[in-house]
C-alpha positions, -999 to 999 in steps of 0.1 A, spaced: -321 -234 -2 -322 -268 -20 -356 -280 -6 -377 -292 -34 -409 -302 -14 -422 -318 17 -436 -353 15 -459 -374 37 -440 -403 52 -472 -424 51 -485 -420 15 -461 -397 -4 -485 -367 -7 -464 -337 -16 -465 -302 -1 -449 -269 -12 -419 -256 8 -418 -222 25 -451 -226 42 -461 -237 78 -467 -275 78 -473 -300 106 -484 -335 97 -505 -352 71 -533 -375 84 -516 -373 118 -484 -387 105 -449 -370 99 -436 -352 68 -402 -357 52 -382 -327 39 -369 -335 4 -340 -319 -14 -330 -314 -50 -299 -335 -45 -288 -332 -82 -284 -295 -77 -266 -300 -44 -242 -324 -62 -235 -298 -89 -228 -269 -65 -212 -285 -35 -184 -310 -26 -180 -327 8 -147 -308 15 -167 -276 12 -182 -285 45 -149 -292 63 -137 -257 55 -166 -240 73 -170 -232 110 -174 -264 131 -211 -263 137 -240 -283 123 -249 -253 102 -219 -261 80 -243 -285 62 -266 -257 49 -272 -274 15 -289 -303 33 -308 -281 58 -342 -264 52 -333 -228 62 -326 -205 32 -289 -196 30 -296 -159 34 -315 -163 67 -296 -162 99 -302 -193 121 -311 -193 157 -280 -208 172 -262 -213 205 -230 -225 187 -238 -262 182 -203 -275 177 -191 -308 163 -194 -334 191 -165 -358 197 -163 -394 186 -145 -410 215 -126 -444 213 -134 -467 242 -106 -493 242 -110 -505 278 -147 -508 277 -145 -524 243 -120 -550 256 -144 -558 285 -173 -563 260 -152 -582 234 -155 -554 208 -123 -543 191 -135 -509 178 -160 -493 202 -167 -456 200 -191 -432 218 -205 -401 200 -208 -377 229 -238 -354 223 -237 -342 259 -213 -315 248 -239 -296 229 -252 -262 243 -282 -276 262 -264 -307 273 -282 -331 250 -287 -340 213 -320 -320 215 -299 -289 206 -296 -302 171 -333 -305 165 -343 -273 182 -317 -250 165 -332 -260 131 -369 -262 142 -369 -228 160 -349 -212 131 -376 -224 107 -404 -214 131 -390 -178 133 -384 -177 95 -420 -188 88 -434 -162 111 -445 -182 141 -446 -164 175 -457 -189 201 -445 -225 204 -455 -254 227 -441 -288 234 -448 -319 255 -415 -332 268 -399 -359 289 -372 -333 298 -344 -324 275 -365 -313 245 -384 -288 267 -352 -273 280 -338 -270 245 -370 -255 231 -370 -229 260 -334 -220 253 -337 -216 215 -371 -198 218 -355 -173 242 -326 -169 217 -352 -163 189 -374 -140 209 -403 -164 207 -428 -174 234 -426 -211 246 -450 -233 266 -435 -265 281 -456 -293 295 -437 -320 315 -447 -351 335 -444 -341 371 -415 -365 377 -394 -350 350 -358 -345 362 -355 -313 382 -326 -300 360 -349 -301 330 -376 -282 349 -351 -256 360 -335 -250 326 -369 -245 310 -380 -221 338 -347 -201 337 -350 -197 299 -383 -179 305 -407 -205 292 -442 -211 307 -435 -244 324 -462 -268 336 -460 -301 354 -486 -327 345 -497 -357 366 -492 -382 337 -469 -393 309 -456 -374 278 -487 -386 259 -509 -368 284 -488 -337 279 -492 -341 241 -530 -342 245 -529 -309 263 -508 -293 236 -532 -305 209 -563 -294 228 -549 -259 234 -536 -252 199 -566 -234 185 -574 -215 217 -538 -205 225 -525 -200 190 -493 -220 196 -476 -243 171 -470 -278 183 -433 -286 184 -437 -323 194 -414 -349 181 -422 -355 144 -453 -332 146 -434 -307 126 -408 -316 99 -377 -297 109 -365 -312 142 -358 -343 122 -335 -323 99 -315 -310 128 -311 -345 142 -301 -357 108 -268 -338 112 -257 -366 136 -254 -388 106 -238 -362 84 -212 -354 111 -205 -391 118 -198 -397 81 -175 -366 80 -156 -377 111 -150 -412 96 -139 -397 62 -169 -409 42 -170 -443 59 -197 -454 83 -196 -478 112 -210 -513 110 -234 -509 139 -251 -479 155 -268 -482 189 -293 -454 196 -316 -448 226 -350 -447 211 -380 -428 225 -397 -406 199 -371 -418 173 -361 -387 155 -324 -394 159 -326 -429 145 -348 -418 116 -328 -387 109 -295 -405 107 -309 -430 83 -322 -401 62 -288 -385 62 -271 -418 51 -296 -422 22 -290 -386 11 -252 -390 12 -254 -422 -7 -275 -407 -34 -250 -378 -36 -222 -403 -41 -204 -390 -10 -200 -423 9 -169 -445 3 -189 -477 8 -224 -488 -2 -230 -507 30 -249 -488 56 -249 -494 94 -272 -518 111 -294 -495 132 -302 -507 167 -331 -491 185 -325 -494 222 -354 -491 247 -359 -499 284 -378 -530 293 -400 -506 313 -412 -489 280 -405 -509 249 -433 -504 223 -409 -505 193 -392 -537 206 -426 -554 209 -437 -543 174 -404 -554 159 -405 -588 175 -441 -592 165 -434 -583 128 -457 -552 130 -453 -520 111 -472 -499 137 -466 -502 174 -493 -507 201 -492 -482 230 -471 -496 258 -491 -499 290 -479 -488 324 -447 -473 310 -420 -467 336 -383 -461 333 -356 -441 350 -345 -431 315 -371 -404 311 -363 -398 274 -373 -434 267 -407 -431 284 -426 -427 252 -454 -453 252 -468 -443 218 -447 -425 191 -461 -409 160 -431 -420 140 -433 -457 151 -436 -470 115 -407 -449 104 -385 -463 131 -395 -499 123 -389 -493 86 -354 -480 93 -345 -509 117 -356 -535 91 -341 -518 61 -308 -516 78 -308 -552 90 -308 -540 126 -327 -548 157 -349 -533 184 -337 -544 218 -349 -538 254 -322 -531 280 -329 -540 316 -341 -512 338 -321 -525 367 -289 -522 346 -291 -484 341 -272 -471 371 -245 -499 370 -239 -491 333 -237 -453 340 -210 -460 366 -192 -487 345 -188 -465 314 -177 -434 334 -154 -456 355 -138 -473 325 -135 -443 301 -144 -411 320 -174 -405 298 -205 -395 318 -235 -410 300 -272 -404 305 -296 -432 316 -309 -436 281 -274 -444 268 -268 -468 297 -297 -488 283 -278 -489 250 -248 -505 266 -270 -532 282 -284 -539 248 -249 -540 233 -239 -566 258 -269 -587 250 -263 -585 213 -226 -593 216 -234 -623 239 -260 -635 213 -232 -632 186 -253 -606 166 -223 -583 166 -189 -594 153 -160 -586 176 -142 -569 148 -170 -546 137 -169 -509 143 -196 -500 168 -208 -465 176 -230 -458 207 -247 -424 209 -246 -407 243 -276 -384 239 -273 -364 271 -251 -354 300 -251 -376 332 -252 -344 353 -288 -337 342 -301 -368 360 -293 -364 398 -324 -382 408 -314 -414 390 -283 -422 411 -289 -422 448 -257 -420 468 -247 -430 504 -211 -421 503 -187 -431 532 -179 -402 555 -147 -391 573 -148 -375 607 -123 -347 607 -117 -352 645 -107 -388 642 -77 -406 627 -82 -417 591 -80 -454 584 -60 -450 552 -54 -487 547 -92 -493 542 -99 -462 520 -96 -482 487 -121 -507 500 -147 -482 509 
């Protein structure tokens, strides 16, 4: 293990590793590594010779090397070229990093394999989480794998698939007539009485380290290069923050082939866009977004504990925070799948609407390499797309000439 210490993201206060930590003054902690020792003992090609899971990056992960991780076989996710869609948008090199192929159908597998591994290693027995959907399902699955007890609190309109996966994995699942922030309050209020550990986004330090592997993996797939632009659906923000942390660590190690880092684009729905409002107003901390509503349940986070970390990343990278149109979600889900065969989640559909806006505003050069992260499987959101498909009567002659127009 190369962890040197944990550090407050707000004021730099240091904490010893190997102990249970949550937040400092209500704000997140960074995990810091002895990168000089990593550089002396490891080379990037050491990783490529290991099994293709995110645990190949053990030197930059917090679990001691002699401790077996809690894993469901989190494989390397594909980086898919999208030439037809790129041509439509006027972007020569457009790629989708498809996180939907992870074990629980979303990028939440990355955070939970590391967070639950550390929870078990540190002796925790009971875990709890407020969730918009995918994180709760992932926690339930990894807690079951680890033999730990999980409590999952979801808004009552959370997608049914997420409710089902958490229930089937044996978690105690509860629906709450409110938003994820209301679920979070219940978890906080019950912590002392129930003895559970809060696994909320950025309320513990290790989910971020799992999400960081998206950045490590992307750099490996591009042979030490990085794209010019990354668009990422941003709710709680661990993926955005984690990737930037990965890029910083790789640059300090000297393992990147270019000094220029990607412009990070935080994509939110216009139905819940606290980071966009704070970015446009020049604020470091975001105000809670009132009356938050969006079909992209993972983006319905009206107040995020890591708001300042997201805004720091966006500005340091020269990026933007952009609000996609809520009404564009279903059309973009169909357009991407129809153009490239890639089923995207509603959150990623928002990213494509943001991409179209940025390209139209000439904030993305047509020759830049652009990566959009698909953070979840389209199949997990049956409520989002309402169908009224044409029907064929088996007892009547089929009008074949008009089939293509139906």
